[in-house]
N, C-alpha and C positions, 0 to 999 in steps of 0.2 A: 866390377862395374857391369851393369846390364844396360844395353841400348835397345829400346823397342821402338820401331818405326812403322807408321801406317800412312798410306796415301790419302789425300782428300779426294772428293768426287765431284763430278758435274752431272746433274740430273737434266736430261733433255726433255722428257715428256712423261706425264702420268703422275706427277707429284700430288700428294693428297689422297690418292686411291690406296696408298699403302697403310693408312691408319687402320688398326684392327677393327674398330667399330664401323668405319666407312666401307671397307672392302666386303664386309658381311652384308651390307645393304645394296651393293651394286649388282646389276643383272648378270654380268659376265666376269665377276671377281675384279680385284684391283690389278693394275698392270702399270709398270713404269720401265723406262730405259735410260741408261746413263753409263758413265765410264769413270775410271780413276784417272788421276792426273799426277804429274811429277812433283807437285807441291806436297809436302809431308808434315805430319805431326810426329815429333820425336820426344820420347821420354827417356831420361837417363836416371838410373837408380844405383846407389852405392852406399856402403856402410857409413854411419856417422857415429860420433862418440857418445851421443845420448839423445833420447827423445825421437821426435819425427820432425823433419824439415821438408816443407813442400814449397817449391818455387814455380810460380806461373806469372801472371800479371801482378800478383801480390806475393808476399812471402809469409808463410805460416810456420812458426816454431812452437811445437806442441809436446805435451807429455804423453798423450795417448790419442788413439784414433777417434774417440768420441768427441774430442774438442775441435775437429776439423770443420772449417766454415764452408769450404768449397764443396757444393752439393755432390757432384760426381765423384770427386776424390773421396769424400766421406763415405758414400754408400758403397762404392766398389772396395775400398780398403776394409771397411767394417764387415762386409760380407765375405771377402776372400782372404783377408789377412788381418783379423781383428786385433791380434797381439803384436802387430808390427812395432818395432822399437829399434832405436839406434840406426836409423835409416833416413836417407835423403832422396827425394825424387824431384827432378827438375823437368818442367814441361816447356818445349819450344816448338813453334810452328812457323812455316814459311809465310803464312798470312795471318791476319788478326781474326778473332772470332766474330761471328755475326755477318760474315760476307756471303753466306749461302752456299758454302762449299763443303758442308758436312764435317766441320772441324770438331764438333762435340762428339760425334760418333767415332771419328778417327782417334780422338783422345781416349774414349772409353775402351776401344779395341787395344790401343797401345798399352794402356794401364793394366788391363786384364792380362794381356800377354806378358807384361813385365812381372806382375805379381805371381802368375802361375810359373813362369820360368824360374823365378827366385826360389820357389818351393819344389823345383825339379819336375814340374808338370809341363807337358807340351800338348797343344791342341791344334787341329787343322784350322784353316781359315774360316770354313763354314761354321765350325763350332764356336770360334771366337766371335763371329758376327751374331750368332744366336745368343751368346752370353751377354754381348753388348746390348742387344734388344731388351733382355731381362733387366740389365742394370739401369738403362735409361727410362724405360716405360714403367717397369714394376717397382724397382727400388727407389729411383729418383722421382718417379711419378711425373715425368715430362710428357706433355701432350704432343707426341710425335709418332711417326710411323716406323716401318721396318726397312725402307729402301736404303737409307744412308749407310747403315751398318754393313749390309751386303755389298753395296757398290764400292765401299772403301776397302773392306777386308778381302774380297775376292780378286780385285785387280782386273785390268782389262775392261772390255765393254760387255755389258750384260743386260738382258731383258728379264724382268722379274714378274712373276704372277703371284698375287696374294689372295688368300681366302680367310683372312682374319687370324691366321696362325703366324708364329714367328719364323717358321721355316718355309720360305717361298719356293716355288718352282723356278729354277735358274736356267736360262738359255744363254750360253756364251756366244757373243756376236763377233764375227770375223771383221777385220778391217784391212785396208790397204797399208802395207808397211811404209810406203812413201809418205803417208800422212804424218809420220813422226817428224818429218821436216816441215816446219811451220809454213814454208813457202808453198807447199803442196797440199796443206790441210784444207778441207772444205769448211772447217769450223772457225768462227771468229768470236772471241770473248771480249765483251765490252765492259769497261769499268763504269759502274753506276754509283751515285752518291748515297751515303747513308748505310747504317747497319740495321739488322733486324733480329728479333727473337723468333725462331721457328715455332716454338710452342705457342706463342701469341698468334702468329699467322694462321696456325691450323686449328685454333680454338673452335671456330664455328663451321668447320667443314661438313659436319653432319647435316647442316641446313643447305648445303650446296651440292647435293647429289647430282642434279641435272648438269651442272657445270663440270663436275668431275667426270661424268660419263663422256662429255665432249672432249675433255682432256685425254681420256684413255683412247679415243678414236685417233689421236695423233701418234700413238706409240708405234703401230704397225707401219705407217708411212715413213717414220723416222728410222725404223730398223734397216740397217745397211745390208744389202745382199752380199753373198759370199765374194769377197775381194782379196782373199789371201788368208794366211794363218794368223792366229791371235798371238799377240805379244804382251801377256799380262804383266802389270806392274807388281814386283815382288813385295811381300810383307816382311819387314825385317824382324829378326829374332831378338 
């Protein structure tokens, strides 16, 4: 049995500037800041007696990978393990999808990690993030950027700078260890109604360059000054 786990993320500022076509149009490149959280995406894989079984909000029982209906499951399995057989993968998450916490990217990272580990391959967190960018943007043709994959995979708090490529400049941000106690944290997370599709939300961002430039101006003020050592959230194997 293989258990692959990846944290979700919270983006604080700069979202939208990480889209490859947008970051190339910006005066000073794209920039965003955010951090991983204790909520996780967990995938469990183990041998099955025949075919392929995929369990998420639905259950798929299949003879081959080409029959998979779930877009990310299909693209990642077909590219990384096209001959997968006699295997079951179950996906579980601490929150439901569509809540804006990067669950799709966390899913992609965890699945890539699981399939690679099954084949005896190990990649570092940055490589997993890069592979997840390829899977979501190129293979699955999702209209999203590159911040979620890195904020989820790297753990901790990070500022990312984008120039249209999948591999951003990463600056790890320090934070006060006392913030791990919710009573001392300066952050408040509010529950809002409704779910959303990030691909739909970002569809017209090329027409909103001026607004995105103003969002980028928020990144540096949000950046926390040095308040202690970083305690990154680990990525499970």
